[in-house]
N, C-alpha and C positions, 0 to 999 in steps of 0.2 A: 504494500500500500504506500503510495507516494505521500509526501508531506502535505500536499494540497488535499488529498483524499482523507488523510487523517484529520486534518483541520475541519473538513466538511462533516465528517462523522461526529466530531466533537460538537459542532453546532447543531447537527441533527439530533443529538442526544438531549438538547435543550439547554446547554450551558450558555449563559449570557456573558460575553467576553468584551472587554475594552479593546477596541481595534488597535490602537497605537501600541499599547504595552502588552496585550495578551492577558491582562489581569482578569481573573474570573470574578464577576460581579454577583452571580447568582445562578439559579436554575429555573427554567420554565417547566413547571410540574406537568403540564399537558403534553409538551413535546417529549419529555422524558418518559411519560406513560406510553406514548405512541412508539417510542424507540423500543421499550420493553416488549410491547405487543408484537413488534416485528421480529424481535430476537427469540422470543419464546412462544410456544402455543399455550396460551392461557385463557381461562374463562373465570368469571366470578359469578357465583350463584348462591343464594341463601346464606350469605355471610361467610362464604368460604371460597378460596382460590383453588383452581385445579390446573394441573400442567399435564399436557399429553406427552407420553413417553413412547417414541417410535419403536424402540427395541422391545418394549413390553406389550405394546398394542393396546394400551388403556390409559385413561385419565387418572391421575394420582392427586389426591387432596394435599394441598400445601398448607401447613399450619401457619398461622399469622406471623409468629416470630421468625419462622424460617424464611418466609417471603421478605420480611423487613430486613433480615440479616443479609440475604442474598443481594438485594438491591443496594444496601449500604456498601457492601464490598465492591460492587460495580462502580459506584460513585467515587469511593476512596481510591480506586485504582487509577483514577484520572486526576483527582484533587483531594488531598488528605485533610483539607480544612473546610470543606463545603457543608458537610452533614450537620444538620440540627434536627431535633425532634419535631419542631414545627414544620420544617421542610419535608421531613419524612411523612408526616400526616397529610400534607398537601399532595405529594405525588402518589401516595397510597390511595387516597380518595379519587384522584384523577384516573388512576389505573383501574379501579373498580368500575368506573363509568365507561372507560374505554373498552374493557373486555367483558362487560356485563352480558350474561347469557340468559335470555328470557325463557328458553325451553326447559324441558325436564330431562335430567340425566337418566340414562337407562330406559328411555321411553320406547325405543325401537325393539319390540318384543319378538320380532321375527328371527332374531339371531341370538346365539349363545356364544359369548366370547371365550375362546379356548386358547391354550398356549401357542398354538401354531396357526391361528386364524379364526375367522368368524363362521360358525356353523349355521347354515341357512335351514331353518325348520320347515320351509316350504319345498325346497329342492333337495334337501338332505345332502348338500355338498358343502365344501369348505371354500371360503373366499378370503382374500387378504384383509388384514386389519386396516382400519382407517379411523382418523380422528373424528370423522363426520358422524360416526355412530354414537358419539358422546357416551361411551361405555366406561364405567368405573368398576364394573363387576366382571371378573374373569375367573372361570373355574380352572383348577390346576391339573388339567388333563390335556394330553395331546390327542388329536383326532386321528384314529387309524381305522379306516372302514373295514379292514380284515380282522381286527382284533376280536377275540372271543373270551368267554369267562366261565369255563366249565366248573371250576371249583365254587364260584359264587352261585351258579344255578343249582348245584348240588346242595349248597348251604340253604337256599330258599326252600328246596323240596323237603329237606329234613326239618327245618324250622316250622313249617306249616303242615307237616305230616302228609305231604303230597296234595294238599287241597289247591286245586288249580285257580279257584276264585281268589283265594288269599294271595297266592303267588302273583297273579296279575295285578292286584291292587298294590302290592309291594313294588313291582316294576314301574307301575304308573306314577307312584309317589317319588321314586328316584328321579324320573324324567321331569316331572312337574317341579320338583325342588330346584332343579338346575336352571330354571327359567325365571324371568321377571314377571311372568303372567300370574294373575290371581283370580281368574274367572271361576275356578272351581268353588271358591268361597268355603273352603274346608280347612280344618286343623287335623293333624294326624296324632292319634294317641296309640302308642305301642303298649299293649297290655299283656302281662304274664306274671306268674309267680315263680321264683327260683331261676335256675340256670336254663335258659331257653332260647338264646340267640338274639333277643331284642337289643342287647348291648352291642353285639357285633354288627347288626344291621344299622344301628344308629351311628356307629363308628365309620362304617363304609359310606353312609349317606353324607356324613360330615366331611370325609375325604373327597368325595365327588364335588360337593359344593365349594369346599375350600375354607380354611380357617378365617381368612380375611372377609369372607362373605357370610359369616355366621355370628350370631349373638347367643347368649345363654341366660336369658331372663326368665326367672320363675314366673309361673302364671299369675301368682299373687302380686307381682311387681309391675304388671302392666298398667296399673292405675297411677304409677309414679311418672310424672311428665319428664323428669330427667332420665329415667331408665328408658322411656319410650324413644328418646332421641337416638339411642344406639341401634334402633331398628332401621334407621334411614339408610337406603341403598344397600340393604342386605337381602340375601336369598332365603335364609333359614334361621329361625330361632330354635335352637336345640337344647332342651333341658332333660338331663338324663334320668332324673327321678322326680316324680310328682306325688308327694305324700301330703294329702290335705284332709286327713280324717278328722282333725280337730277344728278345722276352719270351714266356713261356708264360702265358697268361691263367688266373688263378684264378677259377673260375666260381661259387664258393660263394654270394656275395651277389648275383651276377647272377641265379642261379636262385631265390634266396629272394625277391628283389624282384618278379621276373616271376611267381613262383609264389604270390603273395598271402600270403606268410608275414609275421609280425611280425618287425621287425628292431630291434636296439638302436642308439641314437644318443646322441651327447653334444654339449653346447654348453659353452663355457668358463664356469666359475663356476656351473654348474648340474648337478643330478644327472642321471645317465644315465637314459634313458627308452625305452620301447617305442613304436614307431609302425607303423601298417599303411599302406604307401605307396599313394598314388593315382597315382603318377608312371608314365609310360610311358618306357622306355629307347629312345632313338632315336640311331643312330650312322651316320655317313657314312664310307666307307672306300674306299681303292684296293686294299687287300689284306685278305682275311678273316683274323681273328686266329688265331694258333696257340695251341692249348691241349692239355693232356694229358687233358682230360675228353672222352672219346669216348662217353659214356653217352647213351642216348636222352633222358634228362632235360634235357640241354643242347641237343641238336639240336632237340627239339620246341619249345623256347622261341624259336627264331629264325624270323623272317619276313624274307626277303631280296627287295628290289626291285632289279632289274638295269636300270640306265639305259643302253641300248645305243646311243643316237644320239650320235655325236661331231659336234659343231658346228664347222665350219670357222671360223677366226679372222675371216675377212671377213664371215661371217654372224652374228656375235655381236651381239645387241641389248643395249647397255650400259644401256639404260633399262628392260629387261624387268621387273625387280623392282618398280620404281615403278609401271609400268603395271598389273601384276597386283595390287598393293596396293589399287588403286582398285576392284577387284572383290571385296573381302573379303565383303561381304554376300551376293553371288552364290555365292562359293566355299563359304560356310557352308551355303547351301541344297543345293549339290551334295554337300557332306560329309554332310549329314543323310540324303540318299538312300543314300549309302554306308553310313552307320551303321545305317540301318534294314535294309539288306541283311545286314549283319553280325549284327545282333540276331536277325533272322528265321532266320539260319543257325546259331543257337545259339552265337554268338561264334566261328564258324569263318570265317576269311578265305577269299575266293574262291580256289578251287584254281587255281594258276598253274603251267603246265607249265615255263615258262622258269625260274621261281624254284626249282621242285622239282629241275630238272636241275642248277642251280647248287649247291644244297644237297647233292645227291648227290655231286657232284665234290668239294665241300668236305669231306664226311664221309670220302671216300676219302683225301684229303690228311691228315686228322687220324688216320685209322685205316687204315694200309696193309694190314691183315689183310683188309679188304673186297676190295681189288683182288687180293690174293694168292689168295683163294678163287675169285674170278671167273676168274683166269688159270690157276691151277695145281691147284685142288682140285675133285674130283668126288665125288658120292655113289657108294658102291659097295655091292655085296652084303655082307651080314653075314658071309659066309664068307671074304671077301677080307681079307687081312692086309697092312697097309702098315707098312713099317719106320719106326720113329720117327726114326731117324737121317736117313733120306731126306727125311722131312717137314721136320724142323728145318733141315737144311743146304741143302735146296732153297730154303727161304725166305731164307736168308742169301745164296745165289747170286743169287736173284731181286732182293732188295733192293739188292745191290751193283750189279747190271746196270742198275737203275733210279735210280741216284744217291742211294740212301737209306743213306748211310754209317752213320748212327746205328742203323738197324735191322739193318744187316749185321753189327753187333757185338753184337746183342741176346743177353742171357743166356738159357740154356735155361729157367730157372724163369719168367722174364718172358714168354718166347715161349709156353710151354705154357699159361700163364694166359690170354693173349690168344687163343690158338688155340682153347681150350675155350670161351671166351666167345662166339667167333664161331660155333662149332659149335652151341652152345645157342641162339644168336639165330636161326640158320637152321633150328633144330629137326631137326638131323641125329641119327639114332640111331647110337650108336657105343659101343664098349667098348675097354678097354685090357687088354693081357695080356703074358705072357712065355712063350717057348717056345724051347728049344735056344739060349739066349743071345740070342734075338731079342726085342726090346721092340717091341710093335706096337700099331696101332689097327685096329679093324674098322669098316666102314661108310664109309670114305673112301679116296680114291686120288689120288696125285700124278700129274698129267698135264702135257703141254706141253713146250716147248723147254727149260725151266729144270730139268726133273727130272734129278736125279743118280742114278747107280747106285753099286754097291759099289766100282767101280774108280775113281770120281772122287776127286781129291785132297781134296775137301771132305767126303767121306763120314765120315772119322774126325776131322773138325773142324780140319784143317790150315788155316792162314790163306789167305785168298783170294790167288791169284797165287803161292802157295807150291809 
C-alpha cells in the first residue's frame, strides 16, 4: 500500500486530521462505524452484536466488552492517544445503527446448519454455507449421505422392546430437535423407572443437537424471566431428571413455549425483550409431574416415550454412549427419515398406543373426575332425576376408598365445577332442578358399589367413618 493509499485509508476510517501538520484532531464516529462495517461482517440485533465466521459457517455472538476491546485496539494501532470512553460510546452507538438487522436470526427453517454445509430439508442435499442464512445454530455433525447407524437402531429396538410405534416417535423427535421448527407444539417426556436406556437416548439427542444449542432449565424454572433468556436461539432444553412429586407444576410458560407464543425474557443490565422460542422442551423422569392444570391445552402438549426395557446390571455396556457417538452421521440420516415422516404427517407424531395409554392413566391421576365417571356415573334418560347429595357424597366415599384424601375433603363448589366440566367434555345432556326439597340432575345416574343412599351416614355430609 502506497503512502497516499495509507493516508486515504486513514481518512476513510474517520480520523479528523490537521492538513498542515498531520495532527489528529478527533474521530468521526459515523465514518469509523462504516469502516468497521466494511472490514467485518457484523449485525446488531436485540442488544447484541454478531460476527459471521466464514470458516465456521455461522454467526457468532460478540459480547459487548469484547467488541469494545477489539475496536479500541484498532484505534490505538493508529493513534495511542485518541481513545476516550465518551468517544467509544459514540462510535458504538453509530455502529449499532449502521449494522442494525431488522430480521430474525435462524428464521430460515428450510435448512439445518451442519459442519460441512447447509442441509436442505426440501431437496435432502447439502449446499455451501452463506452469511445470508443468518444462522447462529449449527449442529456438530458432518453430513454423509452413506452413513448408517446399526448399533443405534439396535439400541432403539431393545429400549422399546421392538415396538415399532415407539421407535418411530423416537426417530421423529431426533429429527425434529435438530431443526428450528416448532409446528408440532409438543414437549417430549422420557418416562421409565430404573436402568432402561432413556439416559443414553437423551445423551445421543444432546450430541446431535450440540452443547452450544442446548439449555438445561428445570421445568419449574420456566417462570423465571432471567432463566427464560437462555432459551433464545437454542434447539433443545434438556433436563435429565424431573422429580416434582412434592410440587404442583405451573404450566403457564410450558404451554406458551410449546404453543409458539412470544415470551418475555430478561438479561442482567439489559432491557426486557420478547422472543419466539425455537427450543424444544425435553425432560426425563421417573414420575410424571403433578399439576392442577387438567385442561386439554396441557395434555395435548405432551408426547411421552415409555422406555420399558430394564437392563440387568450384568448386561450394562458402560461404553455404549461412546460407541453410539461414532454413528452420529448415520443417526442424522435416520433422524431425517423420521423428520420427513413427521412433516408428511402435518407435524403429527406417529400414533403410539403405549404412549397414549400412559397419557390416559396420567390424565386420570391429574383429574380423578375421569375415573369417577368411568366407575360411578352413567348417562340416563332425561326423565331420571339423580339426587345431588348422592352424586356429591358418593364421590367423597369413592375418593376416600381410593386413597384420595385431598379429594375426599373437596368443597361442594369445587366439586360441582369439576363435575360440570366433565359432563360438558363428555357432551352429556343434563339439567338441574329443585322439587319437594330435592336438588337434582337429569341425564345422569350414580351406579356401582360406591353409590350411597339416603340412609348412608355420608348422605347428609357427616365425616367419613362418623
